[in-house]
N, C-alpha and C positions, 0 to 999 in steps of 0.2 A: 859304863853307865853310872851316874850318880845315884846311889841307893842309901838313904838314911836307914839306920838299923831297924826302925819300926816299919819300914816298907819292904824289907827283905823277904824273899820267898821262903815259906816255912820249910820246904823240902824239895828235892829234885823231882819227885813224881809230879808235884803240882806244876812246876815249871815246864816239864815235858808235856803235860796235859794242855797247857796254854799253847805250846808250840804246835802240837798235833791238831788242836781245834782251830788254829789260825795259821795254817801252813803255807799260805801265800805270803811270802816274806820278802825282805829287802836284803840283798847281798851287797856288801860294801868292801871294796879293796882300794888300795892307794897305788897310783902310778909312780913312775920313776921320779917325778918331781914332788911327790907327796900329796898330790891332789886326789881327793876321793872320787871313785867311780862306782855308781850304783846300778843294780839290775833287780827288777822285781820278778819273782819267780816262785813256783810251787816247790816245796821241799818235802822229801820223805825223811821222817825221823825214826831212827831205829836204835836198838841197844844191842851191842855185841859184848856180852858179859857185863862188866862195869863201864864199858866205853860207850858213850853216846856218839853216833855217827850220822851225819846228814848227807843225803844224796840229792843231787839236782842237775839240771842241764841248762845250757844257754845256747843261743843260735851260734853257729860257727862264725857267722859274719860279725858277731858282737865283739868289740875290742876287749871286753871283759875276759873272754876266753884266753887271750894272750897274757893278760895280767895274771890269771890263775895258773897258767903254765910256768910262770916265773916263780912259783912257790911262795907267793906273798901271803903273809898271815891276813886272813879276812874275817869279817864279822857278818853274821846273818841276824837281822832284827825281826822279831815277831811281835806284832801289835795285837793285843786282845781287845776286849771291850773298853770303851773310854767315853767320858761324858763331862760336860761342864757342871760345875757345882756352884750354886749361888750362895753368897754370904748370908742370905736370908735364913739359912738353916740354923744359924746361931742365935742364942737368946740376946746377945749384945750387939751393938752396932760397929764396934771397932774391929771389923773383919773385912777381908777382901775375897774376890772370886778366885777359884782355882779349878783344876781339872783332875778328875779321878781316872785312873787307867791301870791296865794290867799289861806287862810287856816282858819279853825275854830276849836276851842277847847271847849268841853262841859264837865262840872264836875258834879258829883253827887254820890249818894249812891245807887247802884243797889238793887232792890228788886226781889226776885225770884218769878216766876209765876209757881206754881207747879201743876196746873190742866191741863188735856188734852184740855179742852175747851179754856183755855188761850193760850196754845201752838198752837192750831189749828188756833186761831184768828191771832196770830203773823205770822204763816206760810202763811195764806191767804193774809195778808197784804203785805208780801214780794212778793208773786206770783202776786198780783195786780200791784205792781210796775214794776216787771221785766219780767213777761210773763203771762199776763192775760189769754191767751188762754189755759194755763195749768190748770187753776182752775177746769174745768170740769173733767179733768183726775184725779186730786187729790181727788175730791169728789166721783168719781166712784170707787176708790180703796177700797177693802174690809176693814172693821173696824179693823180686827185683824192686818193687815199690817200697817195701819195708826198708831195704838197704838204702834206697835213695833218701828216704825220710831220715834214717839214722845218720846218714853222712852229712846231713845239714845241721846236726847238733854236736855239741861237745859236752860230755857227761863227766861229773866229778863226784867224789866222795870226800867228806871232810870230817875226820875224827876231831871231836870237840876237846880242846885243851882247857877251855874256860867257859863256864856256863853261869849266866846271871839271870835272876828272876826278880821282877819288881811288881808288888801289889800295892799301888798307891790308892788306898781306900779310906783316907782320913782316920786311920787307926788311932792317931795320937789326940783326937778330939772327940772323946766319947760322948760329950754332951750333945753332939749333933747327929749321932748315928741314927736315932729313931726318925728324926725329921728327914735326913738324907734318904733313908730307905723308903719312907712314905712318898717323897717327891719323885723318886725313880720308879716306884712300883708300877705305875700305869704309863710309863714313858716309852722311850724308844727301845728297840731290842737290846742295844748296848746298855742302856740304863737298867733294864731289868736283869741283864746278865751281871752287872756290877752288884746288884742287890744279892743275887745268888752267891757271888763270891764273898760278899761281906758276911753273909750268914754261914757259909762254909768255914770261914776263918774265925768265926765266933765274935763278930762285931755287930 
């Protein structure tokens, strides 16, 4: 990802926060011809000591599962809040529109989790994030049904070898910060979220 120095994430903790808050991400791998293949999926973000590890699953019928088994380096993209920014925020007219956004990219080589125990642990992690109350219902389902459901997915863990975070919040144009925040303050949820990020980063 192209990241000018002034848009770099200040630290790993903030990048991981973006990933956890926006964990419905895009997994991208390349096939044998070098063509990209993408799957949109929920991701569990964890830390094992100093190592960031991502867990996810795809449908067994998804061709992406075959690519992942070939141990191809993949990238998972997380998109946070984003919004259009009008050039009217500047005091002068020689300006152009742009887009403010927060994003993170994680790279690594996925490893398949082929036991039902590992798949069950992944599913329970996703349930804990998105609907904790469903956990009892999942546990109460008969074992045969659970096994059938888990046989329909392929689960993976991906130790992250490279992590990138980008906060494109117009940091390099201080003269527009007050106007941008005022414009976004009563706007969409994404615009309001960008204001909070600007304030957290001291802009």
